[in-house]
Every structure is written in C-alpha cells, then in structure tokens.
C-alpha positions as CSV (number, residue, x, y, z in Angstrom):
1,M,16.8,87.6,-0.4
2,S,19.3,84.9,-1.2
3,D,21.7,84.9,-4.1
4,K,20.9,83.0,-7.3
5,I,23.7,80.4,-7.5
6,G,24.4,78.3,-10.5
7,L,26.7,75.4,-11.1
8,F,28.2,74.5,-14.5
9,T,30.1,71.2,-14.4
10,G,32.3,69.2,-16.6
11,S,35.7,67.7,-16.9
12,F,37.0,70.7,-18.9
13,D,39.9,68.7,-20.1
14,P,40.7,71.1,-21.6
15,L,38.4,74.1,-21.3
16,T,37.2,75.1,-24.8
17,N,36.0,78.3,-26.3
18,G,32.5,76.7,-26.2
19,H,32.8,76.1,-22.5
20,L,34.0,79.7,-22.0
21,D,31.0,81.1,-24.0
22,V,28.6,79.2,-21.7
23,I,30.4,80.5,-18.6
24,K,30.3,84.1,-19.8
25,R,26.6,83.8,-20.7
26,A,25.6,81.9,-17.5
27,S,27.5,84.3,-15.3
28,Q,25.1,87.0,-16.5
29,L,22.2,85.0,-15.1
30,F,23.4,84.4,-11.6
31,D,24.8,86.3,-8.6
32,V,27.4,83.5,-8.3
33,L,28.3,80.9,-10.9
34,Y,30.5,78.0,-9.9
35,V,32.5,76.2,-12.5
36,G,32.9,72.7,-11.2
37,V,35.8,70.7,-12.5
38,F,34.6,67.1,-12.0
39,V,37.1,64.3,-12.0
40,N,36.4,60.9,-13.4
41,P,38.7,58.5,-11.5
42,H,38.4,55.9,-14.4
43,K,39.9,58.3,-17.0
44,E,43.4,59.5,-17.3
45,G,43.2,63.3,-17.8
46,L,45.2,65.4,-20.1
47,L,45.7,67.8,-17.2
48,A,45.5,67.2,-13.5
49,S,42.4,68.6,-11.9
50,S,44.4,71.2,-10.0
51,E,45.9,72.4,-13.2
52,R,42.5,72.6,-14.9
53,K,41.2,74.6,-11.9
54,R,44.2,77.0,-12.0
55,L,43.9,77.6,-15.8
56,I,40.2,78.1,-15.6
57,E,40.7,80.6,-12.8
58,E,43.1,82.5,-15.0
59,V,40.7,82.5,-17.9
60,V,37.8,83.8,-15.8
61,A,39.9,86.2,-13.7
62,D,37.9,89.2,-15.2
63,M,34.6,87.6,-14.2
64,P,34.1,88.5,-10.5
65,T,31.0,86.4,-10.0
66,V,32.6,83.2,-11.3
67,Q,34.3,80.8,-8.8
68,V,36.0,77.5,-9.7
69,L,36.0,74.3,-7.6
70,V,37.2,70.7,-8.0
71,A,35.0,67.8,-7.1
72,Q,36.1,64.2,-6.9
73,D,34.0,61.2,-5.9
74,Q,30.9,63.4,-5.5
75,L,27.6,63.7,-7.3
76,V,26.7,67.0,-8.9
77,V,23.6,67.3,-6.7
78,D,25.7,66.8,-3.5
79,V,28.1,69.6,-4.6
80,A,25.1,71.8,-5.5
81,R,23.7,71.3,-2.0
82,E,27.1,72.1,-0.4
83,I,27.5,75.4,-2.3
84,G,23.8,76.4,-2.1
85,A,23.2,76.2,-5.8
86,S,19.6,76.1,-7.0
87,Y,20.5,75.8,-10.7
88,L,22.6,73.5,-12.8
89,V,23.8,74.9,-16.1
90,R,24.4,72.7,-19.1
91,G,25.6,73.6,-22.6
92,L,24.1,71.9,-25.6
93,R,25.7,71.6,-29.0
94,N,23.2,69.3,-30.7
95,G,20.5,66.7,-30.2
96,M,22.9,64.1,-29.0
97,D,24.0,66.4,-26.2
98,L,20.3,66.9,-25.3
99,E,19.7,63.2,-25.1
100,Y,22.9,62.7,-23.0
101,E,22.0,65.5,-20.7
102,S,18.4,64.4,-20.3
103,S,19.5,61.1,-18.7
104,F,21.4,63.0,-16.0
105,D,18.5,65.4,-15.6
106,F,16.2,62.5,-14.8
107,Y,18.4,61.3,-11.9
108,N,19.2,64.8,-10.7
109,R,15.5,65.5,-10.4
110,E,15.0,62.3,-8.5
111,L,17.8,63.0,-6.1
112,A,17.3,66.8,-5.8
113,P,13.9,68.0,-7.0
114,Q,14.7,71.5,-5.8
115,L,17.4,71.9,-8.5
116,E,16.5,73.3,-11.8
117,T,18.6,72.7,-14.9
118,I,19.1,75.4,-17.4
119,Y,20.3,74.6,-20.9
120,L,22.2,77.1,-23.0
121,L,22.5,76.3,-26.8
122,A,26.0,76.6,-28.3
123,K,26.6,79.4,-30.6
124,P,27.0,78.1,-34.2
125,E,30.7,78.7,-34.2
126,Y,31.1,76.3,-31.2
127,K,28.7,73.6,-32.4
128,F,31.5,71.2,-33.2
129,V,34.1,72.1,-30.7
130,S,34.7,69.5,-28.0
131,S,37.5,68.7,-25.5
132,S,37.9,65.3,-27.0
133,Q,38.5,66.7,-30.5
134,V,41.0,69.2,-29.1
135,R,42.9,66.4,-27.3
136,E,43.0,64.5,-30.6
137,L,44.3,67.5,-32.5
138,L,47.0,67.9,-29.8
139,Q,47.9,64.3,-30.2
140,F,48.7,64.9,-33.8
141,H,50.5,68.2,-33.2
142,Q,47.8,70.4,-34.8
143,D,47.0,74.0,-34.0
144,I,44.4,74.2,-31.2
145,R,44.4,78.0,-30.9
146,P,41.0,78.5,-32.7
147,Y,39.3,76.2,-30.2
148,V,40.6,77.1,-26.7
149,P,41.3,80.2,-24.8
150,E,44.8,81.6,-25.3
151,I,45.9,80.7,-21.8
152,I,44.9,77.1,-22.3
153,S,46.6,76.9,-25.7
154,K,49.9,78.2,-24.4
155,E,49.9,75.8,-21.4
156,L,49.0,72.8,-23.6
157,Q,51.7,73.6,-26.1
158,K,54.2,74.1,-23.3
159,N,53.2,70.6,-21.9
160,E,53.5,69.1,-25.4
161,K,57.1,70.2,-25.7
162,K,58.1,68.4,-22.5
C-alpha cells in the first residue's frame, strides 16, 4: 500500500499562525505532508525562498511527517506529480478564499484529474490573519508576535533592525 501524500502550497511570506494551524491539522491526515514554498518571480518577497524554507523547517521540526520544498517556475500539479502527492491541501478563511481557490481547482482538475483538493477551514482566531497584513504591520513597526510563530517573529524583527 502506498503512502498518502499531501501538498500544501503557498508563498508563506511570512508563514503565519494560520498557515501553521493548517500544517498541523493536515499532517494528521497524511503519511507525508509536503509544504511547498512557491516563488512568484514577479513579486519581490520579504524573505528569500531559501530563508522561508529554512524558517518553516525550524517551525515544523517537531512534526516528523512534514517536509518542506521550494518550487520556482513550476505548476503545483507538476510538483505534486514529482513527489507522488495525490492530495492538494488548501486553507480557507472566508468565501473570498473559496472563490479564489476554486479557480485554481478548476485548472488543477483539468491538468491532473487524479489530484484531489482538500479544504481546511481556518479556526476563528485565524480568520483575519494573512501574510500581506503581517507584512504591512512590519512596515509600520508594529508587533507581529500574535500572528506568526515565534521563530518567524524573531527572524523578521532581526531583519527589520538591519
């Protein structure tokens, strides 16, 4: 019998507590859960993809079934094929997220009908937490500790002082 392999993707720039909650919950559903740091070449990231990968690996170090990878210039379905994933994992905070994710699901099903997408609803305390909001708070020198894992907060505050 083959392993159940899931793939949870995003830019994770930065990883938030909402992302981490989805990772924890999804890791209980799969034999292996890959967290895919996807790079948008048209956007300047807060952190380099290698830094995001390193930090996420530190955050999930106590989750032995979670592995982190970086993908650049690849479609999610192609990465899923490469790693043998049968499931894509997506987190939903609200109806707008569902609408946004549905458009990707349409194309993913066309390109890779064997892939199933699983949606996990955000816990109420994470409903409004987003990487873009965290980046904005950082820009205005506000406390981000309630919204990101401690490892991420420390790294971003260290970078901010440079």
